[in-house]
N, C-alpha and C positions, 0 to 999 in steps of 0.2 A: 405420619411422616413429619420430620422436623421442619420448622419454618426456615425460609430463606433469609439470611442476613447479608447485607451489602455495605461495603465501605468505599468512600470516594477520596482520592487524594490527587493533588496536582503540585507541580513545581515549575519554575521558570527555566526554560532552556535557551533563552535569547543569547546569542554569542556576542563577543566583542566586535566592535567595528573594525574594519580592515581585514576580516577573515575572508577566505575564498568562498564565493557563492558558486552554485553548480547548475549545470544544465544549459540547453540552448545552443550547443555547438562546441567547437574545439578551440582551445587556447584563447578564450575570450578575455581571460584575466579579470573576471568580474569580482569586485571587492564590495563588501558591505559598507555603504557610506551613511546610511540612515536606517531608522527603525520605524516602519509603518505600523506594525503591531507586534506584540511579543509572541515568541514561540514557547509552547508549553508541553510538558508531558502530563497526561491524565490517566488515572488508574481506576479500574473497578475491581474490587476484591469481593468475590462471591463465596459464600460459605453456607453449606447445607449438609447437615449431619456430619459425616467425616470427610466430605469432599470440599475442597477449596479450589477455585479457579481465579486466575488473575488475568485481566484484560488490560493491555497497555497500549496507549496511542500517543505517538510523538509527532509534533509539528515539524517534521524533518523530511528529507528526500527518501532515504533508504539506509539500510544497514547490510553488511555482508552476513551470510549465514554463519560464518565463524564468529563474528562479533555477537550476533544474536544468541547463538548457542552458549557462548561463554557467560553472557549476562544472564540469560535465563537459568543456567545452571547455578550461578551464584545466588539468584533469588530463590530457586528451588531448595537449595541447601539451607538458606537462612530461614525459610518459612516451612520447611519440612513437608514438601509436596512434590509430586512427580513433575519432571520437565514438561511433559505433554499437557499439563494443566496451566501452562503459562503461554499466552499469546502476546507477542511483541510486534507491533505494527507501526508503520509511518504513513502519514497522510500524503506524502510525495510532493510537497511544495517545492517549486523551482526557485522560490525567493528565499531560500534558506542556505545554510552553510554546507560545504562538502563534508559528508559523513561517511562516504563510501568512495575511496579514491579510485576513480576511473580515468584512463588515459585521456588527457586533454580536457577534462571536465572539472578541474579544480583539485587541489590537494587538501585532504583532511588534516586538520591541525591536531597533533597528538595530545596536547593539553586539553583541547576542547573535547576530544573523544573521552578522555579520562573524566572530565566534568560531566559528560552525558551519563556515563556509567554510574558515577556516584549519585547524581541527582535522581535518576530513575529509581534506584534502590531506596533512596530517601522517600520518594513519593509512594512507593509500594508500602513502606513502613507506615506512612501516614494513613493510607487507606485501610491497612490491616487493623489499625488501632481505632478506627471509626465505624466499625461494622455495627449495624442496627437492623431491627426487624424491617422487612421490606416487602411490599406487594409488587407483583411483576405482571406486566402485560406487554403485548407487542402488536404491531400493525404494519401494513403496507399502504402506501398512498401514491397513486399515479399522479405525477406533477407535470406542469409545463416545463419542458426540458431546458436546462441551462447548458447542456452539452450536445454536440453533434458528432457523427462519425467522420473523423478527419480523413480516413482513407477513402471513403466513398463520397465525401463532400455533401452529405445529406443526413437525414434523421433515421436512416435504416440501421438496424442492429444497435440501437441504444437501449439502455435499461431505463424504462420510464418510472420505475418504482423508487420512491423514497422509503427507506426501511427504518423502522422506529421500534425501540424497546424502551419501556417506561418503568423505572424503579421508584415506586412511591414510598416515601418515608414520612416520619412524623411531621417534620418541619419543611421539607422540600422534596422535589423530585430530581431524579437523575435521568436525563434523556440520552440514550445511546442511539446515534444516528449514523446511517450509512447511505451513500449515494455514489454513483460512478461517473466521475468527470475529472480529467487531469486538472490539478491546481496550477495552471499556467496562464492565468488571466492577465497578469501584469507584464509578461514578456521579459526582455533582457534589462530589467531594472536593476539598480544598485540598492534597492530598499529590501530590508528584511520583512517578510510577511508570511503568515499562514494561509494567504490567498483566500478563496471563498470559503473553505471549511472553517477558517478562523472567524470569518464574519458570521456564519450561522451559529457558531458556539457563543459568540458575543451576544447575539440576539437572545439566545436561551438564557444566558447569565443575566441579561437585563430584566428577565422575569423573576429574578432571585432564585433561580434553580441552577443545577449543574448540567453540563453537556459534555459528551465525549464522542468524537467522530472517528469512524473507520472508513477508509477509502474502499470503494467497490472495485469491480473488475473494469478498469478504465483504460486499458492499454491502447485502444484506438479512439478514445473519446476526448475531445477538447471543448473548452468553453465556446459558446456561440459567438462571443466577441471576436474570437480568432477566425470565425467563418467570414466576418465582414472585413476586419482589418487586423491582420496577425500581429500579436504582441502589443496592441495599442489599448488594452484594457486599463481601467483607472480604478482608483479607490471607490468612486461612485458605483462602478460595476460590481465591486465586491460587496458593497452595502446593499445593492439591489438584490443580488443573489442570496445574501444572508437573510434579508427580510422576506423574500419570496419563499424560501425553503423553510424558514422558521414558522411562518404562518401555516404552511402545509403540515409541519410537525404538530402544531397545536390542533389542527383540524383532524389529523390522523389519530391523535390521542383519543378523540371521542369515539372512534371505532375500534380501539385496541381490544384485543382478546385477552381477558384476565386469565391467569394460570393459577388455579387453586392448589393443584398438586404439582410440585416442582422437584425434579430430580436433575442433578448436575452430572454430566459425563464428559470425558475428554479422551481422545485417541490421537495418536500421531504415528506416521510411518515415514521411513526414509527410502527414497528411490533413486535410481540412476536415470538420466535422460540422455538419449543418444544425440551425438553431434554429427553434422554432415561435413566430414573432412574432405576437402578437395585434394586431388593428387598434388604432391609437392611441386611438380613441374608446372602446375596451373596457378600457383600463388601470384605470379606476376599478372596473369590474365585476370585473376580475381581483383587485384589492385586497380587495374585499368577499368574494370566494370564499376568499381566503387566510385572512381573519379567521374565516370560518365554520368552517374545518377545522383551524385552528391556535391555538385559544383556550387550549390547554394550555400554550403557551409564555409565560413572563413577558415583558412588554414587546413582545408581538407587534404591538400597535397602533403603537408607536413605530417598529418595524422596517419595517412596511409603508408608513408615511408616507415614510420615507427612501427606500424602494425606488421609490415612485412618482416621486419627484424624479429619481432616477437613470434610471428608465425613460423619462421625458419628455425628459430632457437628452440621452440617447443614442439616442433613437428614430430620428432621421434616419440616424445612423451604421449602426444595425442594419438599417434598411430597404434600404440600399445593399449591405450585406454580411450577409445573414441566416444567418451560420454562425460557428462558432468555428474559428480558423485554427491551423495549425502544431501539430497534435496528433500526438505521437510514438507509434508502435507499433514494438515491438522484439521480435526473436526471436533466441535464442541456442541453440546446440547444444554439448553436451559429450559426445562420442561419440554414442550413440543417444539420450541424453536431450535433450529440447527444453524450452526455457523461453520463455514468452510474457510480456512486460511491458507492461501497459497503465496509462495515467496517470489512474486514477480509482477510484471505488467501484463496481466491477463487480458486477452481480447474479450470484449463484452459479450460476443456471441456465445462463448463457452459458458459464461455465467448464466445467460438466458436459458441455454439448454439444460444446465444442471438444475436451475430453479424450477423449470417445468416438471422435472422428474422428482425433485426432493422438496416439495413445499412443506412447511414454510422454511425458507433458507435465506440466510444473509451471507453474502460472499465478500470476503475481505482480501484485498490485494496487499502486496508489500508486507506480508506477514511472516515473521521469523526469518527475515532476510530478503534479498533481492537478487535473483539470478538473471534478470533481464526480461525481455518480452517473451510471452507465451502466446504465439499466434494461432489462428485457425489454420488447418491444413491448406485450404484454398488460397490463403494469402501468399503462399510460397510460389504460386504460379506467376506472380508479378515480380520480375527481376529487379524492379526499382523499389520494392517495398522496404521502407526504412526499418521496420521492426524485424523483418525476417533476415535482412542482409547487411544493413549498416550498423545498427545498434549492437549486434552480437560481437562486433569487432572490438568494442571496449569492455564487454562483459566477459566473454569466454573465448575470444579470438575467432573461433569458428561458429557458424550458426547451428541452432538445433535442427535435428531432422524434422521434416514435415509430419512425422509420426507423433510429435509431441502432443498435439491435441487429443488424439486417441488415447494415449497413455495417461495423460492428466485426467481425462474424463473417467476412464476406467478405474484408476487408483482412487480418485475422489469419491466415486460412487461406492466403492467398497468400504471406505471409511464412514461415509454417511449412512450406509446400511448398518454398520456396526453400532453406531450410536442411536439408531432407530429401533433396535431390537428390544 
């Protein structure tokens, strides 16, 4: 079987100062005033026999499925490979620019979006031109958690595993790293930063190697700093997290399972996910419930008034099609290692259950778009749950049905089974 060759490329995505930052509440008018660390796009271009797979990680919040599809299609045409062989993901930093216009959460700058599109394609070209013979190995390492379950307020249902793939080349290594924790250490700062994922990659680069990070299923997982004092994390906390996790990366490498025979595979499927559409007469009641549970957000009253307008205007449309369409689910294998990419903020429990059934599995969130939170069914029993009932109002107006967990697990399992055959 032909040897694996891999290329690495990166480009700077740091936006201009003054651009809208995103996250942390409604109509905060957060603007970038300084740069704590640069934002980048990083690429892995994998080539084995006739199969090529491109893995793309951006130090940004998220993209829409539409933007992701268009960009992936442009890359696929340029490099003559199927769309399903390209994974485009974001690390989900909340100290980055708005790239996915969501009501009340900052406006995406059209010129910057064009810049992102152009720069990512340039980085892919760089990686494609630098392919060389590569040895491949992967490992898991249980680590001291930097995240906790913010819904439960404890360390239940967190993913303890730092996931690592090592691509060893003649002069250096490329470390693919994945871990599940929201990059929200700094809180409502005006600084641009890749948060703790940027810090771990910086530590890897200090060893004269390359690193690329993919966010895990972190929908309900926040940094431990928020457990003590919400939004009060500092640069020193980022450095601590980066040093802790990078040390565990190098430790895990010593246990990495080398892959002598490597075959690349990629599959993708599009599904519809059902929405829970309340009766039109209950939209006012829904708005009152929102205000009851979300008073902590500045300008919540303004947001919900605008939501009511959108809900009434699109009610007939949703009544005819009570679901979100064209949701991509992607599975990739590199030798024995399986990767599952889902386009949203997936609750950690879902990833834990899938990993138990489909070892060895890396789970990547915010992959090929972001449709919002993908909660567990049990979370819907809490009427105050932010992910189930608040966040959907700026993603899809109406929340997903509690059936979403069952559907996602079933569809993901079918794809993982397909690449395991």
